[in-house]
Each structure stands twice: as structure tokens, then as C-alpha cells.
MARZA-444627 format. One record per residue (C-alpha): residue in one letter; x, y, z. Coordinates in steps of 0.001 Angstrom, whole numbers, plus 524288, in hexadecimal, padded with zeros to 5 digits. Layout:
% residues N
AXYZ/...
***
This chain:
% residues 378
M800047FFFC7FF4D/E804E080DB37FC4D/F808B5815B380867/K800A98210C803A0/L7F3728198A805FD/I7F7A881A3281471/L7F8DA82913813DA/K7EBA9829A580CA2/K7E569821DE81714/I7EA0B82A5782141/N7E5428358A81A4E/N7D82182F7081746/T7DA5A8314480779/L7DA468229D80253/T7D22481F467F768/K7C8F9814407F854/A7D2A380BDC7F0E6/E7DD6D810077FA7D/T7D59880E2E805BE/E7D4627FFFF80180/V7E2DF7FE5A7FF78/F7E5D28054E80CA6/N7DBE27FC7D81423/E7E14B7F02280E38/W7EF827F365812A5/Y7EB547F7D581FE2/S7E3617EB9182303/E7EF307E28381ED8/S7F7887E2EC82B29/E7F8857E808838AD/D805D77EE9783387/H7FEE27F6AF828CE/R7F54F7FC5D832B3/A7FF9F7FF5383C8F/Y806E48059D831C5/F7FCA680DF082D7E/E7F9768133E83B20/L807998170883D26/V807B381E7E830A7/K7FAF58248F8344C/E7FF87828FD841E9/K80BD982E6D83D62/Y8054E835B983174/D7FB6183BF8838FA/G8054C8409184358/E80FA684546839CF/K80ABA847AB82BF4/E80B9F8574E82DFA/S81A7E857758306A/V8208084B5782777/D82B3684F6B81E6B/L8288D8440D81353/E835348452480B9A/E83E868456581827/G8360B83A2B81D78/W838D78319B8116C/E84777834B981157/T848938326E8203A/V84323823DB82026/L84C5B821E681441/R858B88262E81AB8/S853F281D9D826F6/I851DD8113B81EC2/D85DEF812A0817D5/S865DE814A98252A/K85F298098982CA4/K85C7280022821D9/K84FD17FD818277E/N8414D7FD208234C/K841E77F1FA8195F/V834497ECF881B38/L82CCC7F9A081EB1/W8331980273814DF/K825FA8053B80E6E/Y8214F80A3781B01/A82D3C8120981E78/A82D8B818DA810DC/A81F3081C71811B9/I81F83820C182019/A82B018298581E4B/I824EB830E08139A/L8196A833BF81C2C/I81ED883527829E0/A82D84835C482A59/G830E2838B283895/S8295882FCC841AC/L827208230083965/T835558228B835D0/Y837AD81D2684309/Y82D4C813618413B/I8324A80E37833B0/L840B980D608379C/N83FE780918845F5/G832B38027084757/A827428070684F70/P826CF8094385DB0/E8242D7FD538659D/Q8160A8000E868E8/N812F78008F8597F/T815347F1BB8580F/N80DE37F0C684C5F/L8149E7F9678439D/P81DEC7F45783803/V82B217F1C283E15/V836E07F43B8358B/T83FE97E8A783251/E84BCD7E58F82AEA/K845B47DC5782158/T848247DEBF81325/E83DD57DAAC80A47/T83F827D6727FB32/I8372D7DBA47F073/E832557CEFE7E9A3/I82D927CE467DB4C/G81F667CBDE7DA3D/S81A687BE4A7D7E9/D80E157B5E27D5C9/K806627B63F7E257/A7F8AD7B76A7E72A/T7EE497B4F07F1DC/L7E3357AD4F7ED7D/T7D6C47AF3A7F603/L7CC687A3937F4B5/E7BE907A5AD7F5D3/D7BEF17A0A580418/G7C8047AAD3807C0/S7D4BC7A399808CF/N7E0F67A7C080269/V7E9F37A0467FA2E/F7F86C7A6B67F818/L7FD4E7A4F37EA82/K80AEA7A5AB7E62D/K815067A1157DC78/G81A08794057DEE7/E80D8C78F747E66A/S801F47890E7E129/Y7F3EB788FC7E52B/E7E7BC780C47E147/T7DABB77EB07E58B/G7CDDF77AC17DF05/H7CE18782567D289/I7D87A78BD37D5F3/K7E6DC7897E7D28F/S7F400792127D439/N8017378F5E7D1DE/G8050179B1E7D8BC/E806BC7A3ED7CCD8/Q7F8727A3D87C8F8/L7EAE379FD97CE25/V7E1E17991E7C494/Y7D29F794F97C683/Q7CDFD789D67BE9F/N7C19978BEF7B6FD/K7B60978A177BFBF/S7A98A78F747BB9D/E79F00793D77C5BD/Q79016792497C313/E7878E79DD77C1A5/N7840C7A4287CEAC/T78E1879C737D68D/E794017A5137E0D1/V7A2007A9E97DC07/A7ADB37A7017E494/Y7B9647B0B17E3C4/N7C7A17AFB27E643/Y7D19A7BAE17E74A/L7DFC07BB777E2A3/T7E81D7C5287E8E9/I7F5B37C9737E3DD/P7FEB07CFC67ED86/R808637DA757EA97/G8142C7D3667E43C/G80B7F7C8E87DE1D/Q803EF7C5C37D185/F7FB0F7B9C47CE3E/F7F3E27B4497C251/I7E6637ADC17C3D3/E7DDA97A7087BA45/L7CF007A7A57BDFA/S7C51C79CE37BBC4/D7C0267A2887AF4B/G7CD907A2F57A96A/T7D0477B0787ABAD/K7DF2F7B3EF7AE90/V7E2D37BE8C7B7EC/W7F0927C36D7BB31/L7F0A57CB6F7C85A/N7FB6F7D4B87CB5C/S800C37D8267D7F5/D7F7E77DE3E7E328/S7EB6A7D8FE7DD43/K7DF0E7D0F47E125/L7D5187CAAF7D83A/K7C7C97C5217DCD5/Y7C2627BA717D352/P7B8197AF047D2E0/V7BD647A1627D5E1/S7B4C679E6C7C9F1/F7AAE97A77C7C22A/S79CE27A5A17C25C/A797467A20A7B656/N790587AB897AB6C/T793937B7E47B577/S79F037C1677B368/R7AB8C7BC5F7B740/R7B1227C6807C0D4/V7BD6A7C89A7C80E/E7C1BF7D33B7D092/L7CFC47DA0E7D1BD/L7CEE57DF487DEC1/Y7DC207E7077DD0C/G7E83C7E6237D5BE/E7EB1D7E28E7C77F/A7E6E87D6907BF42/Y7E7847D2C47B118/F7DB9E7CB227AB3A/D7DB807C10D7A095/V7CD257BE3D7A078/S7C7047B10179C55/P7BDAB7B3B279085/S7AF2C7B534792EA/S7AD4E7AAD57880B/E7B40E7A20B7910A/N7ABFD7A58879D0F/N79DD77A437799A2/G79F197B23E79290/V79F7A7B92579F95/N7A9097C4E079FF4/F7B3417C8177AA27/I7B3C27D3407B462/V7BF547D8107BC28/T7BA837E1E27C6BB/T7C4C07EA817CCE3/Q7C0F47F4847D736/N7BAA47FF6A7CFC0/Q7B9887F8347C283/E7B4627EC077BA8A/V7BB307E6FF7AF97/E7B26B7DE427A5F3/V7B8C57D51779C25/L7B47B7C97E79314/G7C2097C3A7790FA/T7CEFC7CC4479157/E7DB677D03E79784/F7DBE77DC4D79F79/N7E3B87E1CB7AAF6/V7DDC37E87F7B6F4/K7E5877EF817C14A/A7DE917F4997CD97/Y7E7637F6C37D935/K7E17E7FAB97E59E/E7EA3E806647E73B/E7E96180B5C7D965/D7DE82814EB7D579/V7DCAE80F197C769/I7D7F28022F7C204/S7DEA47FEAA7B565/T7D8D97F4147AC2B/T7E0FF7F14B79FA4/L7DB297E9C779430/V7E4C67DFEC78D86/E7DAA97D7D9785CE/G7CCEE7D766781F9/K7C2767E16A787F3/V7BE907E64E795AF/S7B6247EFF279B25/V7B95A7F7397A778/N7AE597FB357AFCC/N7AEDF804D07BB6B/N7A0628043D7BE9E/S79DF8810A47B7B7/S7A38480EAA7AA92/K7A86F803717A1FC/T7B52C8055C79A32/N7B8E27FB7478F45/L7C84D7F8EE78D76/A7CED27F61878101/I7DBCE7EE7C780A5/G7E7B17F57E7866D/H7DE967FEE678D0E/Q7DE118016279B96/S7D3348070B7A3FF/K7D67280E1A7AFB5/L7CC0F80FB37BA67/N7CE5981A717C46E/K7C8AA814467D178/L7C7768218E7D7A8/T7BFB4827A67CB52/N7BA3E81B1A7C5CB/E7BDA28208A7B8D6/I7C3998185B7AE03/E7CD9C81C137A3F9/T7D2AD8141D79874/L7E07E8145479326/K7E96480CC078929/V7F3DB8053978FE7/N7FF897FC5A78D8A/I7FA717EEDB790ED/Y8071A7E8AF79364/N80ABC7F34B79DFC/E7FD787F1847A468/V7FDA37E2607A594/S80CD47DFC47A442/W80B307DBDD7B409/K804B47CF367B0C0/S8101D7CA9B7A740/G81A297CD287B239/F81F027DA5F7ADAC/F81CCC7E8EE7B337/S81C127F2A57A731/F81DB9800497AB43/Q81BD180A597A05F/N81D3D8187D7A3D6/M81834814BD7B17C/P81A7081E1A7BDF9/L822F2817377C726/K8187B818AC7D1E3/D8100F80EB97C9A4/I81BF8805CA7C692/M81EEE804787D48E/T8103F802037D7AB/V8112A7F6057CE60/L81E207F12C7D3B0/S819427F3087E25B/R80ECA7E9477DF69/W817757DF027D905/Y822DF7DF997E329/D81B087E2BB7EEA1/V821E57EED27F1F3/D81E997FC5F7F7F8/V822D6808887EEB7/F82651816007F3B5/F82A2D821C77EC17/E8339B82C9C7F191/N82D06837537E865/D820CD8384A7E03A/R828C383BC57D39C/I82DE882E287D3FE/Q82061828127D24D/D81DBC82ED97C576/V829B382A957BE95/T826428215B7B303/F82D618156A7AE5E/N82D3980BCC7A3D4/G8309F7FCE37A50C/V82CC17EF007A4BB/F831047E5CE7AFE9/S82F287D8047B32B/K826C87D4D27BF7C/K831FD7CB4C7C21B/Q83C997D64B7C438/S83F6F7DAE57D298/I83A1E7E82D7D625/E847E17ECC67D7AA/E84A7A7E9637C941/I83FC07F15A7C4AB/L8422F7FD347CDAB/S8502E7FD837C91B/I84C927FE9A7BADE/I8438B809717BE98/E84E0480FE67C6B6/N8576280F7C7BAF7/T84E5F819407B4EE/N85414823317BE3E/E846C0828237C205/T84668821C67CF17/T84D12819537D91D/Y8475780EA57E293/K84B1C809107EFFC/I8454C7FC3A7F4F8/N844BC7F954802C1/G83DA47ED2C807E2/K831937ECBC7FEDF/A82FE17FB3F7FC9C/V835668033E7F111/L83848811417F190/M839548188E7E472/K84151824F27E4F8/
***
């Protein structure tokens, strides 16, 4: 989660979508709640007298000299920018004894790993199955080899209650699933899909991309009793008969992007319907509910599915957002100017993040520093 959302929570300026992201993070652990309360307490007490620039430099000097803060670098950087004076003590020396629930600094060094095939399958009874490369799973009509999940074709009778499964992809993960109707879905990092174990007969085949990014290769309606296929995603609905398209709808982003690769789709935002042509993309603004359509480079939009990052005139801020999901890191910028610098390049998802950042650094537009699982662009 971006640190700015903590500040917006304190100032009561979160949007509806941001509130959902914050609440999910806040409820994950006692450490998150204690951390938020600490930041809120110090922010309320000292926000009028903070020197942001000096605070940043203070923590950088402290970290260099003491060689600490490996695990909690992401907290140190964020807090230092906000409240340099008081919290530097907490970050570098740990909290006072009475605050035993606060994060404690250790000397542990974390390795930034390349993303891999992994996911959590939630069955209809609520139980979870952890899937990852090298481990197989099979039950009933479901089979996984650790890299893909396949549902055998199992038709349901009309009016039979539909059972749903969920597939959740963490940051640093990806996964492939073949649904019971033969539709193929590639899920990107930090994504979640809800889908029927098997589809009801003679009714629309519906799945829901709860958040994240997915590429769909839809089984034709001619092979499924003539019924269409619908993907719902937050504010929109995509209707298809048989086609390939990409939907990107991350929780923290204000835009839902739908890119048509083959066939035909219509994008519905509950007030209007937009038909997409091949090579075009719709952008639905979640705040205004307005849709705009533009022509795009298909490869740039869906290269992730084939194991590549394609960055064409992309701002560094957006590039680092993509990389942070795949390598499961937190990214900070020393100043706003760096975020707007654009780059071009195609990288393999099998490359280490250090290799990619070194290439970007060679443009002489920016440098980077890695500390634990946090990346500072400067």
C-alpha cells in the first residue's frame, strides 16, 4: 500500500476505492494498526513544524552510518519524509518498552525475488489451497500442476444453484486458469478472479475480476449453447461472444482499461455501451464513470502475458508500479520530477529487478538504491 493513503486517511480525503485498499491493509495485522496509530499520533502533534527535506536527509545519513533498518526501510523512508524529528528514534532504535506491539528493527536482509507462478484457490466451502510451481493438486474435476489450474468440462442443468471458486494472485505471482467452458485466463500479479465451478446451461457465462489484471481467451458461444460471456469489473461489464481481450482494474488505480486483441466486445458502464475495435482500448474513469476510447499498441498492453515488460514512452512512476507488483517491493521517489521521466524498453520478467534498474540508470536520468525490499529512486 502507498504511504500517501495513510496520510489521506488521517486527513479524511480518501476516495471510495482508496478506502477499500486502506481498510484491507489496516485489517491484515496488528502491526499495521499499531503503525498507523503511531503515524497518526506523531502527525497530529508535529505536522506544523516539520522540515520534510531535512527529515529525508536525516534518515538517509542515519541509515548509512548505522547500517540498520533493512526490514523496515519502507517505513523509515515514509515516516522520515513526514515527521523527521520524533520518529527517527523509533525507526533506528525501536519503540519504548511500553509500546511492545510496534515494529522492531532487525539486521535481517531481504532478497528481492523474481515473480513466479503461485496463487491461492478458494473452494466453494471456503477452504484455501495454495498453488505454486513444482507442486500438484487434484480433486474431483479440478487439476493443477502448480503452473496452471484446469477445470474439466462439467455442464450444469438449468436452474441449478451455481457454486463459485476464487483464484487470488499475490504480488510477485502470476497464474493461468482454464474454466469449465474452455475459456483461458491469464492472471497478472495482485489480482483476484471469481468464477463458477461450472456454468449453468442456457444462461450468460459470468465471471468477475474483483481486482487486478487478466487476459481472456473466451471459448466461442457456438461451443456453449450459443450463450455469451460476460466479465464484470467494479464499475463496468464487458460482453463477448468469443474473443481475446485484456482487462486491467487495479484497486489503487482510478481507471479500468479494456484492450481488444481479437473479435468484438462491448463495454458497459451502466449508463452507456461502447463497442471496441481490434487494437483499441477503452478507459473507464471510476470517479466520473466516463469512458474514452483510443488506439493502442496491443503488444505493449498484453506483453506481460508472454513473460515480458514492454515500456514505450512510459513515465518512471508507472514503470515502477508495474515492477513493484511483480517483484513485490515498495518504491519511493526522492522528488516528483523523477516520476515523470519517460523510458522505452522491453525486459524479460525473468530478469532480476537489479538488471532492469541498472539499464534504466544508464540513461543518466535517475539512479536507484535498494534496501531490503524497498527501492529508492533518486
